[in-house]
C-alpha positions as CSV (number, residue, x, y, z in Angstrom):
1,Q,103.4,85.0,180.8
2,V,102.1,82.9,177.8
3,Q,101.6,79.1,178.1
4,L,101.2,76.7,175.2
5,V,99.8,73.5,175.3
6,E,100.4,71.0,172.4
7,S,98.5,67.8,171.7
8,G,98.1,65.5,168.6
9,G,101.6,63.7,168.7
10,G,101.9,59.8,168.3
11,S,102.8,56.9,166.2
12,V,102.0,56.2,162.8
13,Q,103.1,54.2,160.2
14,A,104.7,55.8,157.1
15,G,102.5,57.5,154.7
16,G,99.7,58.1,157.7
17,S,98.7,61.6,158.9
18,L,98.6,63.5,162.2
19,R,97.7,66.8,163.4
20,L,99.1,68.8,165.9
21,S,97.8,71.7,167.8
22,C,98.8,74.5,169.9
23,A,96.7,76.5,172.0
24,A,98.0,79.7,173.6
25,S,96.9,81.1,176.7
26,G,97.9,83.5,179.6
27,T,98.8,87.3,179.5
28,I,99.4,87.8,175.7
29,F,99.8,91.0,174.1
30,A,100.0,90.4,170.7
31,I,100.8,86.9,169.0
32,T,102.8,87.4,165.8
33,T,104.8,84.5,164.5
34,M,103.5,80.9,165.4
35,G,105.5,78.1,164.2
36,W,106.6,74.4,164.8
37,Y,109.9,73.0,165.2
38,R,111.3,69.6,165.7
39,Q,114.2,67.8,167.0
40,A,115.3,64.5,166.7
41,P,117.8,62.9,169.1
42,G,121.2,64.0,168.4
43,K,120.0,66.5,165.8
44,Q,119.7,70.3,166.4
45,R,116.1,71.9,166.6
46,E,115.0,73.0,163.1
47,L,112.4,74.9,161.9
48,V,109.4,72.7,160.3
49,A,106.8,75.6,159.5
50,A,106.1,79.1,160.5
51,S,103.2,81.7,160.1
52,T,103.5,85.4,160.6
53,S,100.6,87.6,161.6
54,G,100.9,89.0,157.8
55,D,100.2,85.6,156.4
56,R,103.5,84.7,155.4
57,I,104.2,81.0,155.6
58,N,107.5,79.1,155.5
59,Y,108.1,75.5,155.4
60,A,111.1,73.6,155.6
61,D,112.2,72.0,152.2
62,S,112.1,68.7,153.6
63,V,108.3,69.0,154.4
64,Q,107.0,71.4,151.7
65,G,103.9,69.5,149.8
66,R,103.3,67.1,152.9
67,F,102.4,69.6,155.9
68,T,100.4,72.4,156.1
69,I,100.6,75.1,159.1
70,S,97.2,77.1,159.7
71,R,96.3,79.2,162.8
72,D,93.2,80.5,164.4
73,N,93.9,83.8,165.7
74,A,90.5,84.0,167.5
75,K,91.5,80.9,169.5
76,N,95.3,81.8,169.8
77,T,96.0,78.3,168.2
78,V,98.0,77.2,165.7
79,Y,98.0,73.7,163.6
80,L,100.2,71.4,161.8
81,Q,98.6,69.1,159.5
82,M,101.2,66.2,158.7
83,N,100.5,64.0,155.7
84,S,102.3,61.3,153.9
85,L,104.6,60.9,157.2
86,K,108.1,59.5,156.8
87,P,110.3,57.9,159.0
88,V,112.7,60.8,159.1
89,D,109.8,62.8,160.5
90,T,110.2,61.2,163.8
91,A,111.0,63.9,166.5
92,V,109.6,65.6,169.2
93,Y,107.9,68.8,167.9
94,Y,107.7,71.8,169.6
95,C,105.1,74.7,169.1
96,N,106.8,78.4,169.2
97,V,105.0,81.4,169.6
98,Q,106.1,85.1,169.6
99,D,104.3,87.5,171.8
100,T,105.0,91.2,170.8
101,V,104.8,93.1,173.9
102,R,106.3,96.1,172.0
103,S,108.0,96.6,168.9
104,T,111.3,96.2,170.5
105,W,110.2,93.7,172.7
106,V,109.5,90.2,171.6
107,R,108.7,87.2,173.9
108,D,109.5,83.5,172.8
109,Y,107.5,80.7,174.1
110,W,107.6,76.9,173.6
111,G,105.3,74.3,174.1
112,Q,106.2,71.2,176.0
113,G,106.8,69.1,173.1
114,T,105.0,66.2,171.4
115,Q,106.3,63.2,170.2
116,V,105.9,61.9,166.7
117,T,107.1,58.7,165.6
118,V,106.9,57.3,162.1
119,S,107.5,53.5,161.6
120,S,108.4,51.9,158.2
């Protein structure tokens, strides 16, 4: 079982920055995709950014150019640098990690969520 611990959330004013981190530990086979999702009240959880083991990176259009995802594979940690934050970025941010046991068996794990609040 893989456990994810998130940190770095908080409250900032519009235009500010935050850096989220997510560290994976436990019984890890081979982490492939690491990413960040967010969910605001009354809305569906949406992808913010994701990084594959092949270094392919995807960003939501709404955060393109403002957020940067990075990972330290040696530490099984993924980061999300969030700059130029806007009130619409307010949400609970969840780390997601895919652990590949076999090519036909991929496990999804989620962090506990960390609140990001951006005030205008």
